[in-house]
C-alpha positions as CSV (number, residue, x, y, z in Angstrom):
1,M,-22.9,-10.3,-36.4
2,F,-22.8,-12.0,-33.2
3,T,-18.9,-13.1,-32.8
4,D,-18.8,-8.8,-33.8
5,L,-20.4,-8.2,-30.8
6,I,-18.2,-10.9,-28.5
7,T,-15.3,-9.5,-29.9
8,G,-16.1,-6.1,-29.0
9,I,-17.6,-7.1,-25.4
10,I,-13.9,-9.0,-24.8
11,V,-12.5,-5.9,-26.3
12,G,-13.9,-3.7,-23.7
13,G,-13.8,-5.9,-21.0
14,G,-9.9,-6.5,-21.5
15,I,-9.4,-2.9,-21.8
16,A,-11.6,-1.7,-18.6
17,I,-9.5,-4.5,-16.5
18,F,-6.4,-3.1,-17.9
19,F,-7.5,0.7,-16.5
20,V,-8.7,-0.4,-13.1
21,L,-5.7,-2.4,-12.5
22,R,-3.8,0.4,-13.6
23,D,-5.2,2.9,-11.5
24,N,-5.1,0.7,-8.3
25,Y,-1.0,0.2,-8.9
26,K,-0.2,4.0,-9.5
27,H,-3.0,5.1,-6.1
28,S,-1.2,2.1,-3.7
29,Y,0.0,4.9,-1.4
30,F,1.1,8.5,-0.8
31,S,4.4,9.1,0.6
32,K,4.6,13.0,2.5
33,N,8.0,14.2,3.9
34,L,7.0,16.5,6.5
35,E,9.5,19.0,9.2
36,N,8.2,17.8,12.7
37,E,10.9,19.6,15.4
38,G,13.5,20.0,13.0
39,K,13.3,16.3,12.2
40,Q,12.0,14.9,9.4
41,K,9.2,12.8,9.3
42,I,8.2,10.5,6.6
43,V,4.4,10.0,6.3
44,I,3.1,7.2,4.3
45,R,-0.7,7.2,3.5
46,L,-2.5,3.5,2.2
47,S,-4.9,4.2,-0.3
48,E,-8.5,2.4,0.1
49,E,-7.6,-1.0,-1.6
50,V,-4.2,-1.9,-1.1
51,S,-3.5,-5.4,-3.6
52,F,-0.6,-8.0,-4.0
53,L,0.0,-6.0,-7.2
54,N,1.3,-2.6,-4.7
55,K,4.0,-4.9,-2.7
56,A,7.1,-4.3,-4.6
57,D,6.4,-1.0,-5.0
58,I,6.0,-0.6,-1.0
59,M,8.7,-2.8,-0.4
60,L,10.9,-0.4,-2.7
61,T,9.9,2.6,-0.9
62,L,10.5,1.2,2.6
63,D,13.9,-0.4,2.0
64,H,15.2,3.4,0.7
65,I,13.9,5.0,3.7
66,P,17.3,6.3,5.7
67,E,18.6,5.9,9.2
68,N,17.4,8.1,11.8
69,Q,13.7,8.8,10.7
70,Q,10.3,9.1,12.0
71,V,8.5,7.0,9.8
72,L,4.5,7.0,9.8
73,I,2.7,4.4,8.4
74,D,-1.3,5.2,8.1
75,G,-3.9,2.6,7.1
76,T,-6.9,4.7,8.7
77,N,-8.7,5.1,5.1
78,S,-8.0,1.5,4.2
79,V,-10.6,-1.0,3.6
80,F,-9.2,-4.1,2.4
81,I,-4.8,-4.9,2.5
82,H,-3.6,-8.1,1.3
83,P,-1.6,-9.6,3.6
84,D,1.7,-10.0,1.9
85,I,1.6,-6.2,2.4
86,L,1.1,-6.3,6.2
87,E,3.9,-9.1,6.1
88,I,6.0,-6.1,4.5
89,I,5.4,-3.7,7.0
90,E,5.7,-6.5,9.9
91,D,9.6,-6.8,8.3
92,F,9.9,-3.4,7.9
93,K,9.2,-2.8,12.3
94,A,12.5,-5.2,12.6
95,T,14.5,-3.0,10.1
96,A,13.3,0.0,11.4
97,K,14.8,-0.8,14.8
98,H,18.3,-1.8,13.4
99,K,17.6,1.5,11.6
100,N,16.9,3.8,14.4
101,I,13.8,4.4,12.8
102,E,10.9,5.7,14.7
103,L,8.0,3.7,13.1
104,E,4.2,4.5,14.0
105,L,1.2,2.9,13.1
106,I,-2.1,4.1,12.5
107,G,-5.1,2.1,11.6
108,L,-3.9,-1.3,11.0
109,E,-5.1,-3.4,14.1
110,N,-8.3,-4.4,12.1
111,F,-5.7,-6.2,10.0
112,N,-3.6,-8.2,12.0
113,N,-5.9,-11.1,11.8
114,S,-4.9,-13.1,8.9
115,D,-8.3,-14.9,9.0
116,K,-10.1,-11.3,7.8
117,F,-9.3,-9.0,5.1
118,W,-12.3,-7.3,4.6
119,V,-13.4,-4.6,7.1
120,G,-15.9,-3.0,7.2
């Protein structure tokens, strides 16, 4: 009976961890195209927690933004942003200059210090 209980706890914990990681991966950011004075504006709102698991998805999204666009990255709702994500955004700043992308960052000021990952 004891081994059945331990097996059930391990299986239940594994399933719970799977669903938490899956939901975190799916809801790392929300992207939306807006019309602003005849120009397209791409708004990327980061979720409350953006982990390293979201790195590839965010990098792919930023890499596929076409030239001559307006982009807003909004981190005002974020409590945790992994340093790898901040590094991707910093790299995108340089890329944006070369692709003539107007980049606006909101709510990411608190995350520039690499020693402080949590804001609260």
